[in-house]
C-alpha positions as CSV (number, residue, x, y, z in Angstrom):
1,X,0.6,32.5,-23.5
2,X,-1.8,29.8,-21.0
3,X,-3.4,28.6,-24.0
4,X,-0.3,27.6,-24.8
5,X,1.1,25.9,-22.0
6,X,-2.1,24.1,-21.2
7,X,-2.2,22.6,-25.3
8,X,1.4,21.5,-24.4
9,X,0.8,19.5,-21.4
10,X,-2.5,18.3,-22.7
11,X,-0.7,17.1,-26.0
12,X,1.9,15.1,-23.7
13,X,-1.0,13.8,-21.4
14,X,-2.6,12.5,-24.9
15,X,0.5,11.2,-27.2
16,X,2.1,9.6,-23.6
17,X,-1.4,8.1,-22.9
18,X,-2.4,7.2,-26.8
19,X,1.1,5.4,-26.7
20,X,1.1,3.4,-23.9
21,X,-2.3,2.1,-24.5
22,X,-1.5,0.8,-28.0
23,X,1.7,-0.4,-26.9
24,X,0.4,-2.4,-23.9
25,X,-2.7,-3.1,-25.6
26,X,-1.1,-5.2,-28.8
27,X,1.7,-6.3,-26.2
28,X,-1.4,-8.4,-24.4
29,X,-3.3,-9.4,-26.9
30,X,0.0,-10.7,-28.9
31,X,0.2,-12.7,-26.0
32,X,-3.2,-14.0,-25.3
33,X,-3.6,-15.7,-28.9
34,X,0.1,-16.8,-28.7
35,X,-1.4,-18.8,-25.1
36,X,-4.7,-19.7,-27.3
37,X,-2.9,-20.9,-30.0
38,X,0.6,-22.8,-28.9
39,X,-1.7,-24.2,-26.5
40,X,-5.1,-25.8,-28.4
41,X,-2.9,-29.0,-29.7
42,X,-1.8,-29.6,-26.2
43,X,-5.7,-29.1,-25.1
44,X,-6.8,-31.6,-27.5
45,X,-4.5,-34.3,-26.2
46,X,-5.7,-33.3,-23.0
47,X,-9.1,-34.1,-23.7
48,X,-8.3,-37.2,-25.4
49,X,-7.3,-38.7,-22.5
50,X,-9.6,-37.2,-20.1
51,X,-12.3,-38.8,-22.3
52,X,-10.6,-42.6,-22.6
53,X,-10.4,-42.6,-18.5
54,X,-13.8,-41.2,-18.3
55,X,-14.8,-44.4,-20.5
56,X,-12.9,-46.4,-18.0
57,X,-14.4,-45.2,-15.2
58,X,-18.2,-45.4,-17.0
59,X,-17.4,-49.3,-17.9
60,X,-16.0,-50.3,-14.5
61,X,-19.6,-48.0,-12.7
62,X,-21.7,-50.4,-16.0
63,X,-20.0,-53.2,-14.6
64,X,-20.4,-53.0,-11.0
65,X,-24.1,-52.5,-11.3
66,X,-24.3,-55.9,-14.4
67,X,-22.5,-58.1,-11.7
68,X,-25.3,-57.1,-8.7
69,X,-27.0,-59.7,-7.8
70,X,-30.3,-57.8,-8.4
71,X,-29.3,-57.9,-11.9
72,X,-28.5,-61.5,-12.4
73,X,-32.4,-62.4,-10.8
74,X,-33.3,-60.8,-14.1
75,X,-32.5,-64.4,-15.8
76,X,-34.1,-66.8,-13.0
77,X,-38.0,-65.4,-13.5
78,X,-40.0,-68.7,-14.0
79,X,-41.2,-66.9,-17.4
80,X,-40.7,-64.5,-20.3
81,X,-43.0,-62.4,-18.9
82,X,-41.0,-62.1,-15.6
83,X,-38.0,-62.1,-16.4
84,X,-38.9,-58.3,-18.7
85,X,-41.0,-57.3,-15.4
86,X,-37.6,-58.1,-13.7
87,X,-35.4,-56.2,-16.2
88,X,-37.8,-53.6,-16.5
89,X,-37.3,-52.8,-12.9
90,X,-33.6,-53.3,-12.8
91,X,-33.2,-51.0,-15.4
92,X,-35.0,-48.1,-13.9
93,X,-33.3,-48.6,-10.7
94,X,-29.9,-48.9,-12.4
95,X,-30.5,-45.4,-14.5
96,X,-32.2,-44.1,-11.3
97,X,-28.0,-45.6,-9.6
98,X,-26.3,-43.5,-12.4
99,X,-28.3,-40.2,-12.0
100,X,-27.6,-40.4,-8.0
101,X,-23.9,-41.0,-8.5
102,X,-23.0,-38.6,-11.6
103,X,-24.6,-35.5,-9.7
104,X,-25.1,-32.8,-12.3
105,X,-25.7,-34.7,-15.6
106,X,-28.4,-36.5,-14.5
107,X,-29.6,-40.7,-15.5
108,X,-28.7,-42.0,-18.8
109,X,-30.4,-41.7,-21.8
110,X,-30.7,-45.7,-22.2
111,X,-30.7,-48.5,-20.0
112,X,-31.3,-52.0,-21.1
113,X,-31.1,-55.4,-20.6
114,X,-30.4,-58.3,-23.5
115,X,-29.9,-61.4,-23.4
116,X,-26.9,-63.8,-23.9
117,X,-28.0,-63.1,-28.1
118,X,-27.5,-59.9,-28.0
119,X,-32.2,-59.5,-28.1
120,X,-33.5,-57.1,-25.8
121,X,-35.4,-57.7,-22.6
122,X,-36.7,-54.6,-21.2
123,X,-35.4,-51.1,-21.1
124,X,-35.7,-47.8,-18.5
125,X,-39.0,-45.9,-18.4
126,X,-41.1,-48.3,-21.2
127,X,-41.1,-52.2,-20.8
128,X,-42.3,-52.7,-24.2
129,X,-39.8,-50.2,-26.3
130,X,-36.5,-52.1,-27.8
131,X,-38.2,-55.6,-26.7
132,X,-36.9,-58.3,-29.0
133,X,-34.8,-56.1,-30.9
134,X,-31.4,-57.2,-32.2
135,X,-29.0,-54.6,-30.8
136,X,-25.4,-56.5,-32.4
137,X,-26.9,-55.4,-35.7
138,X,-26.6,-51.5,-34.2
139,X,-23.9,-51.9,-31.7
140,X,-21.1,-53.8,-33.4
141,X,-19.0,-54.3,-30.0
142,X,-22.1,-55.7,-28.0
143,X,-21.1,-59.3,-29.9
144,X,-17.3,-59.0,-29.1
145,X,-18.8,-58.3,-25.0
146,X,-20.7,-61.4,-25.4
147,X,-18.3,-63.6,-27.0
148,X,-14.9,-62.4,-24.7
149,X,-16.9,-61.9,-21.5
150,X,-14.9,-58.4,-21.3
151,X,-16.6,-55.4,-20.5
152,X,-16.4,-52.0,-23.3
153,X,-17.2,-48.9,-24.1
154,X,-18.6,-47.5,-27.1
155,X,-20.4,-44.8,-29.3
156,X,-24.1,-45.9,-30.0
157,X,-25.8,-44.2,-33.2
158,X,-29.0,-44.9,-31.5
159,X,-32.4,-44.7,-33.5
160,X,-35.2,-46.0,-31.8
161,X,-37.5,-43.3,-32.2
162,X,-35.0,-40.4,-32.7
163,X,-31.6,-40.6,-34.1
164,X,-29.0,-39.7,-31.1
165,X,-24.9,-40.3,-30.0
166,X,-25.0,-42.3,-26.4
167,X,-21.4,-42.9,-25.2
168,X,-22.5,-46.1,-24.2
169,X,-21.0,-48.9,-21.7
170,X,-21.7,-52.7,-22.1
171,X,-20.7,-54.9,-19.5
172,X,-21.6,-58.8,-19.4
173,X,-24.2,-60.3,-17.1
174,X,-22.8,-63.7,-15.7
175,X,-24.9,-66.1,-13.7
176,X,-23.1,-67.2,-10.2
177,X,-21.8,-70.2,-12.0
178,X,-19.3,-67.7,-14.3
179,X,-22.1,-68.3,-17.2
180,X,-22.9,-65.0,-19.5
181,X,-27.1,-64.8,-19.5
182,X,-26.9,-61.6,-21.4
183,X,-25.8,-57.7,-21.3
184,X,-26.3,-54.3,-19.8
185,X,-26.1,-51.4,-21.6
186,X,-25.9,-47.9,-20.2
187,X,-25.7,-45.2,-22.9
188,X,-25.5,-40.8,-21.9
189,X,-26.2,-39.0,-25.2
190,X,-23.7,-36.8,-26.1
191,X,-25.9,-33.5,-25.8
192,X,-24.6,-30.1,-25.7
193,X,-24.3,-30.4,-22.0
194,X,-21.8,-33.2,-22.3
195,X,-19.4,-31.1,-24.6
196,X,-19.9,-28.0,-22.7
197,X,-18.5,-30.2,-19.7
198,X,-16.2,-31.6,-21.4
199,X,-14.6,-28.5,-22.3
200,X,-15.1,-26.5,-19.4
201,X,-11.7,-28.1,-17.8
202,X,-10.1,-26.5,-20.7
203,X,-11.4,-23.5,-21.2
204,X,-12.3,-24.2,-24.6
205,X,-15.1,-25.2,-26.8
206,X,-15.5,-29.0,-27.8
207,X,-18.0,-30.1,-31.1
208,X,-19.0,-33.6,-31.0
209,X,-19.7,-34.2,-35.2
210,X,-20.2,-37.5,-37.9
211,X,-19.8,-37.0,-41.6
212,X,-21.9,-34.7,-42.7
213,X,-23.1,-33.7,-39.3
214,X,-22.7,-31.4,-35.9
215,X,-24.0,-33.3,-33.7
216,X,-23.7,-31.3,-30.4
217,X,-21.5,-28.5,-29.2
218,X,-20.3,-26.1,-26.6
219,X,-21.5,-23.0,-28.8
220,X,-24.3,-21.1,-28.6
221,X,-26.8,-19.9,-31.0
222,X,-25.7,-18.8,-34.5
223,X,-21.7,-19.8,-33.8
224,X,-23.4,-23.3,-33.1
225,X,-25.5,-22.6,-36.7
226,X,-22.4,-21.9,-38.8
227,X,-20.3,-24.6,-37.3
228,X,-21.4,-27.2,-40.1
229,X,-19.6,-24.5,-42.8
230,X,-16.7,-24.4,-40.6
231,X,-16.1,-28.3,-40.3
232,X,-17.4,-29.0,-43.7
233,X,-16.7,-26.6,-46.0
234,X,-13.8,-24.5,-44.8
235,X,-12.2,-27.5,-42.9
236,X,-14.0,-30.6,-45.4
237,X,-9.8,-31.9,-45.7
238,X,-9.6,-31.4,-42.3
239,X,-12.0,-33.3,-41.6
240,X,-12.0,-35.9,-43.5
241,X,-8.9,-37.1,-42.8
242,X,-9.6,-37.1,-39.0
243,X,-12.7,-39.4,-39.3
244,X,-10.5,-41.6,-41.8
245,X,-7.6,-42.1,-39.7
246,X,-9.3,-43.4,-37.3
247,X,-7.6,-41.8,-34.4
248,X,-4.9,-38.8,-33.5
249,X,-5.6,-35.2,-34.1
250,X,-5.3,-32.6,-37.4
251,X,-2.7,-29.7,-37.0
252,X,-3.6,-26.6,-35.5
253,X,-5.9,-24.4,-38.5
254,X,-7.5,-21.1,-38.2
255,X,-11.1,-20.5,-39.0
256,X,-13.8,-17.9,-39.0
257,X,-17.0,-18.6,-37.4
258,X,-19.2,-15.9,-37.1
259,X,-17.5,-12.5,-36.4
260,X,-15.3,-14.4,-34.3
261,X,-11.8,-16.4,-35.2
262,X,-11.3,-19.9,-33.9
263,X,-8.2,-22.1,-34.0
264,X,-8.9,-25.6,-33.7
265,X,-8.4,-28.8,-33.7
266,X,-10.0,-31.9,-34.7
267,X,-9.8,-35.7,-34.4
268,X,-11.2,-39.1,-34.0
269,X,-13.1,-39.2,-30.5
270,X,-11.3,-42.3,-28.6
271,X,-13.5,-44.9,-27.4
272,X,-15.9,-44.9,-31.1
273,X,-15.6,-48.7,-32.9
274,X,-18.7,-48.6,-34.3
275,X,-19.1,-45.3,-35.4
276,X,-17.5,-42.6,-36.6
277,X,-17.5,-39.9,-34.7
278,X,-14.8,-37.1,-34.6
279,X,-14.2,-33.9,-31.8
280,X,-13.0,-30.0,-32.3
281,X,-11.2,-28.5,-29.6
282,X,-11.8,-25.0,-30.5
283,X,-10.3,-21.5,-28.7
284,X,-11.9,-18.1,-29.4
285,X,-8.9,-16.3,-30.2
286,X,-11.6,-13.4,-30.6
287,X,-12.8,-14.0,-27.3
288,X,-9.4,-14.3,-25.8
289,X,-8.0,-11.0,-27.5
290,X,-10.9,-9.4,-25.8
291,X,-9.6,-10.0,-22.9
292,X,-6.7,-7.4,-23.2
293,X,-9.8,-4.6,-22.7
294,X,-8.7,-4.5,-19.7
295,X,-5.5,-1.7,-20.7
296,X,-9.0,0.5,-21.5
297,X,-8.2,1.7,-18.1
298,X,-5.1,3.7,-19.5
299,X,-7.5,5.2,-21.7
300,X,-9.5,5.9,-18.6
301,X,-6.3,7.4,-17.0
302,X,-4.8,9.3,-19.7
303,X,-8.8,11.1,-20.0
304,X,-8.8,11.6,-15.9
305,X,-5.2,12.9,-16.8
306,X,-6.0,15.1,-19.9
307,X,-8.6,16.2,-17.5
308,X,-6.6,17.6,-13.9
309,X,-4.1,19.1,-16.8
310,X,-6.7,21.1,-18.2
311,X,-8.4,22.0,-14.9
312,X,-4.1,22.5,-13.2
313,X,-3.3,24.1,-16.4
314,X,-6.2,27.1,-16.3
315,X,-5.8,27.8,-12.2
316,X,-1.9,28.0,-12.5
317,X,-1.8,29.9,-16.1
318,X,-4.0,32.9,-14.4
319,X,-2.3,32.6,-11.1
320,X,1.1,33.7,-13.5
321,X,-0.8,35.5,-15.8
322,X,-2.6,37.6,-13.9
323,X,-0.1,39.7,-12.1
324,X,1.9,39.6,-15.6
325,X,-1.2,41.2,-17.1
326,X,-1.4,43.8,-14.5
327,X,2.3,44.5,-14.6
328,X,1.7,45.1,-17.8
329,X,-1.0,47.6,-17.2
330,X,0.9,49.3,-14.4
331,X,3.9,49.8,-17.4
332,X,1.9,51.1,-20.0
333,X,-0.4,53.5,-17.5
334,X,3.3,55.5,-16.8
335,X,4.2,55.5,-19.9
336,X,1.6,57.2,-20.8
337,X,1.9,59.5,-17.8
338,X,0.5,58.3,-14.7
339,X,4.7,58.6,-13.1
340,X,3.0,58.4,-9.5
341,X,1.2,54.3,-10.2
342,X,3.7,52.0,-8.7
343,X,2.7,48.3,-9.1
344,X,0.7,46.7,-5.9
345,X,1.1,42.8,-7.0
346,X,0.9,39.9,-4.2
347,X,2.2,37.0,-5.9
348,X,5.0,34.7,-4.4
349,X,6.7,34.5,-7.9
350,X,6.3,37.5,-9.2
351,X,6.1,40.1,-5.9
352,X,10.2,40.5,-6.0
353,X,9.9,41.3,-9.9
354,X,6.9,44.1,-8.9
355,X,9.1,45.3,-6.6
356,X,12.0,46.0,-8.7
357,X,9.7,47.2,-11.7
358,X,8.9,49.6,-9.1
359,X,12.3,50.9,-8.2
360,X,13.1,51.2,-11.6
361,X,10.2,53.4,-12.4
362,X,11.3,55.3,-8.7
363,X,14.7,55.8,-11.3
364,X,13.3,57.3,-13.6
365,X,11.0,59.0,-12.2
366,X,12.8,60.8,-9.6
367,X,11.1,59.7,-6.6
368,X,13.0,59.0,-3.4
369,X,12.5,55.6,-1.7
370,X,11.5,55.1,2.1
371,X,13.8,52.1,3.8
372,X,12.2,50.3,6.5
373,X,12.9,52.9,8.7
374,X,11.3,56.0,7.4
375,X,14.4,57.4,6.1
376,X,14.2,59.2,2.1
377,X,16.4,57.7,-0.2
378,X,17.6,58.5,-3.7
379,X,17.3,56.4,-6.6
380,X,20.5,54.5,-7.1
381,X,23.1,57.0,-8.3
382,X,24.0,54.7,-11.3
383,X,20.8,55.6,-12.9
384,X,20.9,59.7,-12.0
385,X,22.6,60.4,-15.3
386,X,20.0,58.5,-17.4
387,X,19.2,61.5,-20.5
388,X,14.9,62.1,-21.5
389,X,13.4,59.5,-23.3
390,X,13.4,59.6,-27.3
391,X,10.7,62.1,-28.0
392,X,12.0,64.4,-25.6
393,X,11.3,65.0,-21.6
394,X,12.7,65.5,-18.5
395,X,15.7,63.7,-17.2
396,X,15.9,61.4,-14.4
397,X,16.1,63.5,-11.1
398,X,19.5,62.9,-9.5
399,X,19.7,61.5,-5.9
400,X,18.8,63.2,-2.9
401,X,16.9,66.7,-2.6
402,X,17.4,69.8,-0.6
403,X,15.7,70.3,2.5
404,X,18.0,72.0,5.0
405,X,19.2,75.5,2.8
406,X,15.9,77.6,3.0
407,X,17.7,80.3,1.4
408,X,17.7,78.4,-1.7
409,X,14.3,76.9,-1.4
410,X,13.1,80.3,-0.5
411,X,15.3,81.7,-3.9
412,X,13.5,78.6,-6.3
413,X,10.4,79.7,-4.7
414,X,10.2,82.8,-5.4
415,X,11.2,82.3,-8.7
416,X,8.4,83.0,-11.5
417,X,6.8,79.2,-12.8
418,X,7.1,80.8,-16.9
419,X,10.5,81.9,-16.4
420,X,11.8,78.7,-13.5
421,X,11.1,76.1,-16.6
422,X,12.6,78.1,-19.3
423,X,15.7,78.5,-17.2
424,X,15.9,75.1,-15.9
425,X,15.5,73.8,-19.6
426,X,18.1,76.1,-20.9
427,X,20.4,74.8,-18.3
428,X,19.6,71.7,-19.0
429,X,20.1,71.4,-22.5
430,X,23.5,73.5,-22.0
431,X,24.9,71.2,-19.6
432,X,24.3,67.8,-22.0
433,X,25.7,69.9,-25.0
434,X,28.7,70.7,-23.1
435,X,29.1,67.2,-22.6
436,X,28.9,66.1,-25.8
437,X,25.6,64.2,-26.0
438,X,22.7,65.0,-28.9
439,X,19.6,67.2,-27.8
440,X,17.9,67.3,-30.7
441,X,14.9,65.4,-29.3
442,X,14.4,67.1,-26.0
443,X,12.2,69.2,-26.6
444,X,11.2,72.4,-23.8
445,X,7.3,71.1,-24.3
446,X,8.0,67.4,-23.6
447,X,10.4,68.7,-20.9
448,X,8.9,70.6,-19.2
449,X,5.6,68.5,-18.2
450,X,7.9,65.1,-17.5
451,X,9.1,68.1,-15.1
452,X,6.1,69.2,-13.3
453,X,4.5,65.2,-13.2
454,X,7.6,64.7,-11.2
455,X,6.8,67.4,-9.2
456,X,3.7,66.4,-8.3
457,X,5.1,63.0,-7.6
458,X,7.8,64.0,-5.1
459,X,5.2,66.6,-3.2
460,X,2.5,63.8,-2.6
461,X,5.4,61.7,-1.5
462,X,7.1,64.1,1.3
463,X,3.9,66.7,2.0
464,X,5.7,69.2,1.1
465,X,4.3,72.7,-0.7
466,X,6.4,72.8,-3.8
467,X,9.4,71.1,-5.5
468,X,11.7,73.0,-7.7
469,X,14.7,70.9,-9.3
470,X,18.5,72.7,-10.0
471,X,20.5,71.2,-13.0
472,X,23.6,69.3,-11.8
473,X,27.0,68.7,-13.5
474,X,29.2,65.8,-12.5
475,X,32.2,65.4,-14.5
476,X,29.8,64.2,-17.9
477,X,26.9,63.2,-16.2
478,X,24.2,66.2,-15.8
479,X,21.6,65.6,-12.7
480,X,18.2,67.2,-12.1
481,X,18.0,67.4,-8.3
482,X,14.9,68.1,-6.6
483,X,14.5,70.7,-3.8
484,X,12.0,70.1,-1.6
485,X,9.9,73.6,-0.1
486,X,8.2,73.5,2.6
């Protein structure tokens, strides 16, 4: 029984806990995935606007340095060697200025000063490198800036010694009279770090790519290595369309990168007229769904509840079943002949039941009870006519006991034991037959055994020398009335 109670409670805890976990987990995962799926297109638009804004700020900073007097002094040198020296020193100074201004980003990859034809004079870090190169062939917007006198921003596919993509600001350099004397070009490498910084604001991953090549990304490890397959195999049509349109972004799409599933948008990178450069804005659906792992606390609480129910159920079950088992053993002992045994159960829940069972046993055995003041009382009259149990046995003694009739007590005490038992049995059976009851199941041996057991119980109860019984008939009720013999 205890096992059934505990098992039922444990089953209820497990069902409620597991159902709650799966329902809540499913709903939270769906909410997180819907959030990233619905926001990815907006995030792409925010990225494009941010890129344009940062480009305009970049151009403004480059223009500030191009109009500085130290930059103009490059073109007042008396000879080419002096001009190259001044251009080299000024390029390094501008690189340091950008490095201090953009903390956390570092100095630009390239700072170079050109003449009014777009020919390189000197760059930072290396006085001779790129000297005399016609940069208009590599950077088409340089020619436009020199012709129009307007600063601009572009992406330069830089290949002087190594292939790089540079976010580039181009600002014309004018003399005090306003004539264009050259240009200042500042370029930042569109590295993994730039991709990471671009995606941090939106908590997304950003990829920069050109036709057929992934240049950089905010992804790391194996995921970064598998971007090429996603962009140029699985999503090749979307990627080609984005690069070909020259603007705008694609519709969101789902794609697998390694073991993670992403929702993504690709588009042409703003401010990149000289080079076909695209970007991909990716939201990691697998990582987003993993945020629902917080509901694992439900599993932990379910496990804790399981343990609590197990321990509590065992303790409660033991406290209830142990008294029941004791009562069962006690009643069985009485049935097997220990009529003097009574239940002694200390239990708030079952103590009252044990007391009533003891009263019932007193009725069946004819044992008088004492009230709270020590007075002896008989079993209830309503039970005193109960016949012997099936299989034969003594009847339950009737209420009351004759203790004040010395003559009756002396007469019964003087009667030989065998004659006494035979007489009482004969009178009892005759009275039962006269009352119309079936007495075929009342055997003399069993009757005498039960009578003797009742006598012993009453002798122990009253501390007397002997107890004998009398047959009494009241209407149709046949009772055995004990007589106490001191």
